[in-house]
Backbone bond lengths (Angstrom), bond angles and torsions (degrees), N, CA, C in turn:
res aa  C-N    CA-C-N  psi(-1)  N-CA   C-N-CA  omega(-1)  CA-C   N-CA-C  phi
1 M - - - 1.463 - - 1.534 109.07 -
2 T 1.341 116.45 129.41 1.454 119.65 179.36 1.516 110.32 -86.09
3 Q 1.316 114.86 146.38 1.463 120.26 179.40 1.519 109.46 -77.83
4 A 1.341 116.93 135.53 1.460 120.96 -179.53 1.524 109.67 -66.28
5 S 1.324 115.35 143.19 1.460 120.39 178.62 1.519 109.85 -72.33
6 S 1.348 115.40 146.35 1.461 119.40 176.02 1.519 110.86 -87.93
7 D 1.334 118.27 -4.90 1.456 122.99 179.70 1.525 108.86 -77.15
8 I 1.340 116.96 127.56 1.453 120.21 -172.67 1.527 112.14 -66.04
9 I 1.321 117.85 -37.81 1.471 118.68 178.33 1.523 110.01 -65.33
10 D 1.327 117.16 -41.57 1.462 119.71 175.39 1.523 110.90 -57.69
11 Q 1.329 116.65 -42.91 1.464 120.15 -179.83 1.514 111.88 -63.65
12 L 1.346 116.84 -45.34 1.458 120.26 -176.85 1.524 112.23 -67.20
13 V 1.331 116.19 -30.74 1.469 120.08 178.58 1.520 110.78 -84.85
14 G 1.327 116.47 -30.49 1.461 121.05 -174.10 1.524 111.42 88.47
15 I 1.340 116.54 39.15 1.463 121.70 -177.72 1.523 109.76 -85.86
16 A 1.312 115.64 121.18 1.468 120.35 178.64 1.526 109.66 -87.93
17 P 1.337 116.81 142.35 1.469 119.46 175.65 1.532 110.83 -55.76
18 G 1.325 115.67 133.76 1.459 120.10 179.61 1.517 114.68 86.73
19 S 1.325 117.59 -3.00 1.467 120.74 -179.72 1.523 110.75 -79.11
20 A 1.334 115.60 171.43 1.465 120.49 179.26 1.530 110.78 -61.60
21 L 1.341 117.77 -40.47 1.457 120.33 178.89 1.520 111.52 -68.43
22 D 1.318 116.82 -33.53 1.458 120.47 175.21 1.522 109.70 -62.72
23 A 1.323 117.01 -39.96 1.463 121.00 178.57 1.524 111.19 -66.34
24 I 1.333 116.37 -37.34 1.467 120.03 177.65 1.525 110.18 -63.73
25 R 1.309 117.15 -45.38 1.461 120.29 179.49 1.523 111.55 -67.33
26 A 1.303 116.95 -31.29 1.463 121.07 -178.95 1.525 112.07 -67.69
27 R 1.321 117.22 -16.93 1.468 119.95 177.95 1.525 111.89 -70.18
28 R 1.330 116.65 -19.67 1.479 121.41 -179.71 1.531 109.06 -123.61
29 P 1.329 117.27 66.94 1.470 119.48 -173.16 1.524 113.15 -62.43
30 R 1.334 117.49 -36.40 1.463 119.31 -178.87 1.532 110.37 -68.22
31 A 1.328 116.87 -43.39 1.462 120.04 178.35 1.527 110.47 -62.73
32 R 1.312 116.45 -40.30 1.463 121.09 179.36 1.527 110.81 -63.37
33 A 1.333 116.04 -46.52 1.467 120.28 -179.36 1.525 111.46 -66.34
34 N 1.328 116.87 -40.48 1.463 119.92 -179.55 1.528 111.74 -65.57
35 A 1.328 116.77 -39.51 1.471 119.87 178.38 1.522 110.39 -63.22
36 E 1.318 116.46 -42.62 1.463 119.76 179.92 1.527 111.19 -67.53
37 R 1.328 116.89 -41.00 1.466 120.19 -179.93 1.537 110.31 -64.65
38 T 1.315 116.99 -41.87 1.460 120.20 178.89 1.523 110.84 -62.79
39 Y 1.320 116.65 -42.94 1.471 120.84 176.96 1.532 110.62 -56.95
40 R 1.311 116.29 -47.81 1.467 119.56 -177.65 1.525 111.57 -67.54
41 E 1.317 117.13 -37.52 1.466 119.51 179.86 1.525 111.95 -69.04
42 L 1.323 116.42 -28.79 1.471 119.41 179.89 1.521 113.50 -88.30
43 F 1.342 118.00 -33.02 1.460 119.10 -167.88 1.521 115.61 -126.48
44 A 1.327 118.38 0.74 1.460 119.09 175.25 1.522 109.95 -73.23
45 P 1.340 118.24 154.11 1.470 120.44 -176.72 1.517 114.33 -54.72
46 Q 1.327 117.48 -33.05 1.472 119.14 -178.47 1.528 112.07 -80.51
47 A 1.342 117.78 -3.95 1.465 121.29 -177.56 1.524 110.32 -85.13
48 A 1.326 115.29 68.24 1.468 119.45 -174.48 1.520 113.47 -100.50
49 E 1.318 117.12 -14.38 1.460 118.91 -176.80 1.526 110.49 -71.43
50 G 1.320 116.58 132.46 1.459 120.45 175.48 1.502 114.87 99.63
51 L 1.305 118.88 -31.63 1.462 122.30 -179.77 1.523 107.46 -169.78
52 P 1.336 118.22 133.21 1.466 118.94 179.96 1.532 111.83 -56.27
53 L 1.325 116.51 140.99 1.460 121.21 -177.80 1.520 111.43 -57.63
54 R 1.313 117.52 -37.31 1.473 121.52 178.31 1.522 110.73 -54.66
55 E 1.321 116.43 -45.02 1.461 120.56 -178.94 1.517 111.35 -72.25
56 R 1.329 117.02 -38.31 1.468 119.74 177.65 1.525 110.49 -59.16
57 L 1.323 116.17 -47.39 1.463 119.83 -176.49 1.518 111.89 -70.15
58 A 1.330 117.59 -36.29 1.466 120.29 176.84 1.521 110.22 -63.83
59 V 1.332 116.49 -44.58 1.471 120.27 178.01 1.529 109.68 -63.74
60 A 1.323 117.65 -40.83 1.466 120.73 -179.98 1.526 110.98 -61.39
61 A 1.323 117.18 -44.81 1.471 120.33 179.14 1.521 110.61 -63.81
62 F 1.338 116.94 -39.83 1.459 121.63 179.23 1.531 110.54 -65.41
63 V 1.318 117.10 -48.45 1.462 121.13 -178.13 1.527 110.75 -64.06
64 A 1.323 117.33 -40.39 1.469 120.05 178.67 1.525 110.70 -60.78
65 R 1.319 116.51 -38.86 1.472 119.34 177.37 1.527 111.32 -70.26
66 L 1.335 117.38 -35.88 1.467 119.02 176.13 1.525 110.50 -60.66
67 H 1.337 116.45 -37.07 1.466 121.08 178.03 1.533 111.84 -79.52
68 R 1.324 116.63 -2.40 1.463 122.73 -179.93 1.530 112.04 57.69
69 S 1.328 114.33 40.92 1.463 121.33 177.62 1.526 108.47 -103.65
70 E 1.310 116.16 98.19 1.467 119.90 -176.88 1.528 113.04 -62.60
71 P 1.352 119.12 -43.14 1.473 117.53 179.04 1.528 112.23 -60.41
72 A 1.331 117.21 -44.61 1.464 119.87 -179.23 1.522 111.15 -69.27
73 A 1.328 117.27 -40.42 1.463 120.24 179.58 1.525 110.82 -61.62
74 A 1.323 116.47 -43.98 1.466 120.11 178.95 1.527 110.89 -64.80
75 H 1.329 116.39 -39.96 1.467 120.01 -179.77 1.523 111.25 -62.53
76 Y 1.332 116.64 -51.06 1.466 119.09 -175.38 1.524 111.68 -72.51
77 A 1.312 117.99 -33.37 1.465 119.41 174.60 1.523 110.20 -64.66
78 G 1.333 116.07 -40.20 1.467 119.80 177.37 1.519 111.69 -63.87
79 L 1.327 117.11 -42.55 1.469 120.22 176.68 1.525 111.11 -62.49
80 L 1.332 116.30 -40.00 1.466 120.49 -179.81 1.524 110.74 -59.63
81 V 1.318 116.25 -46.58 1.476 119.88 179.04 1.525 110.53 -66.79
82 E 1.329 116.49 -42.32 1.472 120.78 -178.87 1.521 111.83 -61.60
83 E 1.323 117.08 -42.96 1.460 120.86 -175.32 1.528 113.38 -82.61
84 T 1.333 117.49 -28.73 1.465 119.92 -175.65 1.521 113.51 -108.48
85 Q 1.333 117.13 -16.23 1.468 121.67 -173.33 1.531 110.52 56.39
86 D 1.314 116.61 32.94 1.472 121.90 -175.06 1.521 109.60 -122.15
87 S 1.336 116.23 81.03 1.464 119.95 -179.45 1.525 111.54 -68.28
88 A 1.341 117.13 -25.32 1.469 119.88 178.32 1.532 109.84 -66.64
89 L 1.333 116.83 -38.30 1.462 119.67 177.41 1.521 110.40 -65.29
90 A 1.325 117.00 -43.56 1.466 119.98 178.62 1.525 110.72 -60.26
91 A 1.319 117.09 -39.40 1.468 120.30 177.64 1.523 110.87 -66.20
92 A 1.332 117.04 -38.49 1.465 120.88 178.77 1.527 110.82 -65.92
93 V 1.329 116.80 -38.24 1.466 120.84 177.49 1.522 110.00 -63.59
94 A 1.331 116.43 -46.13 1.464 120.21 179.69 1.527 111.30 -62.30
95 A 1.330 116.56 -40.75 1.466 120.12 179.49 1.524 111.07 -66.07
96 A 1.328 116.41 -38.70 1.462 120.08 178.76 1.517 110.74 -62.47
97 A 1.334 116.52 -45.70 1.466 119.83 -179.49 1.523 111.04 -68.31
98 A 1.331 117.46 -35.18 1.464 120.73 -179.37 1.523 111.92 -67.76
99 S 1.333 116.45 -22.68 1.467 119.69 -179.19 1.519 111.94 -79.89
100 D 1.323 117.14 -2.71 1.468 121.58 -177.38 1.524 109.95 -91.44
101 A 1.335 115.83 137.71 1.462 120.77 179.31 1.520 112.24 -118.86
102 A 1.316 117.27 15.34 1.460 120.52 -175.49 1.522 111.28 -78.74
103 H 1.316 114.97 151.49 1.467 121.30 174.83 1.513 111.59 -128.68
104 G 1.304 120.27 -20.19 1.453 128.80 171.99 1.525 116.61 33.50
105 P 1.310 117.01 -171.93 1.464 124.79 -1.92 1.529 112.20 -75.86
106 Y 1.314 114.53 152.60 1.452 122.56 179.66 1.520 109.30 -117.66
107 G 1.308 115.40 167.02 1.452 118.85 175.38 1.510 111.98 141.19
108 H 1.320 114.02 178.36 1.458 121.63 -177.50 1.524 108.97 -129.05
109 F 1.322 115.17 133.15 1.451 121.44 178.76 1.528 110.39 -86.24
110 P 1.321 118.37 141.50 1.462 119.88 176.55 1.521 112.70 -71.08
111 S 1.332 116.78 -25.52 1.455 120.91 -176.83 1.528 111.45 -79.59
112 L 1.326 117.17 133.77 1.463 121.44 177.75 1.521 111.41 -61.67
113 E 1.326 116.98 -33.63 1.461 120.62 -178.28 1.525 112.58 -64.12
114 L 1.332 116.92 -23.80 1.469 120.48 -177.35 1.525 112.96 -104.85
115 R 1.312 117.77 3.79 1.470 120.09 -176.67 1.525 112.89 -58.41
116 S 1.315 117.19 -27.37 1.471 119.19 179.98 1.528 111.68 -65.50
117 E 1.329 116.97 -16.85 1.469 120.98 -179.95 1.521 112.49 -96.95
118 D 1.335 117.52 1.92 1.465 120.46 176.75 1.525 110.03 -61.46
119 R 1.319 115.52 140.66 1.472 120.50 177.64 1.512 109.15 -141.81
120 D 1.322 115.64 131.05 1.449 120.64 171.81 1.521 108.85 -89.00
121 G 1.318 116.29 149.87 1.460 119.76 178.46 1.510 110.86 -161.21
122 P 1.320 115.94 167.13 1.467 119.94 -176.79 1.518 112.64 -72.00
123 T 1.310 115.35 147.11 1.460 121.22 168.39 1.519 107.21 -103.33
124 W 1.323 115.77 159.76 1.457 119.13 -178.46 1.522 110.02 -93.54
125 A 1.313 115.35 136.17 1.464 121.50 172.39 1.516 107.36 -142.24
126 P 1.324 117.96 137.46 1.465 120.06 -177.86 1.518 111.52 -75.34
127 D 1.326 115.34 150.32 1.457 118.01 168.91 1.531 107.52 -81.33
128 A 1.324 116.32 178.78 1.469 119.85 -174.15 1.528 111.83 -61.80
129 E 1.327 116.65 -38.76 1.469 119.99 -179.14 1.523 110.76 -67.38
130 Q 1.333 116.81 -42.60 1.458 120.58 178.46 1.521 111.50 -65.39
131 A 1.331 116.56 -41.70 1.467 120.13 179.26 1.520 110.71 -60.57
132 A 1.320 116.66 -40.40 1.464 120.34 179.76 1.528 111.14 -68.22
133 A 1.327 116.91 -38.61 1.467 120.43 -178.23 1.523 112.05 -72.59
134 L 1.330 116.76 -34.31 1.466 120.14 -175.51 1.519 113.17 -87.33
135 G 1.315 117.08 -35.54 1.460 120.84 -174.01 1.513 110.35 84.70
136 P 1.331 117.61 164.67 1.467 120.68 -172.07 1.522 115.10 -65.15
137 R 1.327 117.85 -35.71 1.472 118.37 -177.70 1.529 111.44 -70.09
138 L 1.328 117.30 -49.63 1.464 118.71 179.60 1.512 111.10 -65.15
139 M 1.320 117.08 -36.45 1.452 120.16 177.22 1.528 109.89 -58.07
140 A 1.324 116.75 -48.08 1.466 120.90 178.86 1.525 111.32 -64.26
141 A 1.331 117.16 -39.52 1.464 120.77 179.41 1.522 111.41 -64.38
142 F 1.332 116.79 -39.25 1.467 120.70 179.76 1.525 111.02 -69.29
143 I 1.330 116.54 -41.10 1.468 119.39 176.91 1.525 109.52 -59.20
144 H 1.329 115.74 -43.51 1.464 120.10 -179.96 1.528 110.72 -66.69
145 A 1.321 117.42 -44.65 1.466 120.65 -179.80 1.524 110.68 -60.28
146 H 1.323 116.82 -41.34 1.462 120.34 179.19 1.528 110.29 -62.89
147 L 1.330 116.49 -40.81 1.460 119.64 177.12 1.529 111.15 -60.62
148 V 1.327 116.44 -46.60 1.463 120.16 -177.66 1.525 110.79 -63.22
149 V 1.324 117.27 -40.05 1.465 120.98 -177.87 1.530 111.48 -72.83
150 F 1.332 117.01 -46.21 1.460 120.05 -170.91 1.533 115.08 -108.68
151 H 1.316 117.87 -20.15 1.467 122.49 -179.99 1.529 109.55 -131.10
152 P 1.340 117.77 57.31 1.472 118.75 -172.55 1.521 113.65 -58.21
153 R 1.324 117.11 -31.87 1.467 118.28 179.76 1.525 112.26 -76.13
154 G 1.334 116.74 -10.78 1.460 120.20 178.73 1.517 113.83 -99.40
155 A 1.326 116.35 -1.28 1.468 120.34 -177.05 1.518 109.93 -91.84
156 G 1.325 116.08 62.16 1.452 121.19 -176.83 1.507 113.23 -106.42
157 R 1.333 115.76 -142.13 1.466 121.13 -172.75 1.520 112.59 -60.18
158 D 1.330 117.54 -43.45 1.468 119.46 -178.82 1.528 111.09 -61.38
159 A 1.324 115.99 -39.28 1.463 119.88 178.64 1.521 111.15 -64.60
160 L 1.317 116.82 -40.17 1.462 120.45 178.41 1.532 110.85 -68.60
161 R 1.325 117.30 -37.74 1.466 120.09 176.65 1.524 110.88 -62.71
162 A 1.327 117.05 -35.79 1.468 120.52 178.46 1.525 110.80 -63.42
163 L 1.333 117.29 -38.03 1.462 120.22 176.58 1.523 111.42 -67.04
164 L 1.314 117.01 -42.41 1.464 120.21 176.64 1.525 110.60 -60.56
165 A 1.335 116.87 -41.69 1.466 120.93 179.46 1.520 111.53 -64.91
166 A 1.342 117.17 -27.54 1.470 121.16 178.99 1.521 112.06 -82.68
167 G 1.337 117.46 -1.23 1.457 120.65 175.83 1.506 115.85 103.11
168 F 1.333 117.68 7.47 1.458 119.91 177.98 1.530 109.98 -79.37
169 S 1.319 115.87 138.51 1.463 120.28 172.87 1.526 108.55 -81.34
170 T 1.327 116.24 166.60 1.466 118.90 178.21 1.528 110.77 -63.14
171 T 1.313 117.41 -36.30 1.474 120.50 177.81 1.512 110.74 -64.29
172 E 1.325 117.22 -41.43 1.463 120.50 178.34 1.524 111.24 -65.23
173 I 1.328 116.83 -37.38 1.465 120.38 178.73 1.522 110.39 -64.61
174 V 1.330 116.45 -40.27 1.468 119.78 177.19 1.527 110.17 -61.51
175 T 1.325 117.06 -45.92 1.471 120.64 179.94 1.527 110.88 -63.37
176 L 1.327 116.84 -42.33 1.465 121.05 177.77 1.531 109.82 -58.84
177 S 1.310 116.65 -46.00 1.463 121.33 -179.65 1.526 111.08 -63.76
178 Q 1.330 116.59 -40.99 1.469 120.31 177.84 1.521 110.88 -62.23
179 A 1.322 116.64 -42.24 1.466 120.56 -178.95 1.527 110.97 -64.15
180 I 1.323 117.43 -45.13 1.466 120.86 -179.20 1.528 110.04 -63.97
181 A 1.332 116.57 -43.74 1.467 119.93 179.70 1.527 110.92 -64.11
182 F 1.331 116.92 -43.42 1.457 119.18 179.91 1.518 111.33 -62.98
183 L 1.322 117.10 -41.85 1.455 119.85 -179.84 1.523 111.63 -61.35
184 S 1.324 116.79 -40.60 1.468 119.36 177.44 1.525 110.42 -59.84
185 F 1.329 116.24 -43.18 1.468 120.74 176.96 1.525 110.92 -63.42
186 Q 1.322 116.35 -51.98 1.465 121.13 -175.32 1.526 111.11 -59.05
187 I 1.324 116.49 -44.87 1.463 120.44 -176.74 1.523 111.02 -67.54
188 R 1.329 117.55 -36.56 1.466 119.56 177.49 1.528 110.96 -66.65
189 V 1.325 117.29 -39.15 1.465 120.29 176.51 1.524 109.58 -63.00
190 V 1.318 116.85 -45.91 1.463 120.92 179.96 1.526 110.62 -60.49
191 Q 1.330 117.32 -46.04 1.452 120.49 -179.53 1.529 111.42 -62.85
192 G 1.340 116.38 -41.17 1.461 119.31 178.79 1.518 112.74 -64.20
193 L 1.328 115.79 -43.17 1.466 119.63 179.97 1.526 111.38 -68.42
194 R 1.331 116.99 -35.68 1.476 119.18 177.22 1.526 110.90 -66.01
195 L 1.332 116.64 -34.91 1.467 119.65 175.60 1.542 110.22 -64.01
196 L 1.330 115.61 -42.99 1.463 118.86 177.73 1.539 111.16 -62.83
197 A 1.324 114.94 -39.12 1.473 119.09 -179.43 1.518 110.92 -66.40
198 G 1.348 115.78 -32.95 1.463 119.91 -177.32 1.520 112.91 -76.22
């Protein structure tokens, strides 16, 4: 029996030590170590500076579902329940993400040469039940996360002002942005490696 890897990307892909995919990842040891360190700094229980862990994990579960990554969504939802003992919150996060129909990316380019690539698309907004279950901070964080994932060109000053109005500090906004960006990276790596495995 092989010992399970402690590397989160290995776990999400199902990479066994000594396998062909393990050898592929071993070719980039610094990238592998940096990805794991970033994951731990953002989502480990002691990673509380900048944004409460509860909110980090809720946003992570939401973003993973927006990317339609079942392994990542299950992982972060499981961490959310494990760390908060709040299965109702995890259910509310899943319901919020399930209510989204976006496929993106959407947005409008300022350059006339790229106008042919402009695309309109839906933004996410909670219904009354979701707003009550999530509360104002998570609601604002999810709206922002959806913008970053599906409307990256629209996630500018107004979006940041909305987070400030919801009570986020500038440090918390930086951490939120780092978490969303890292998840996009992590999920793309996982999806690519799963394709190779398949």
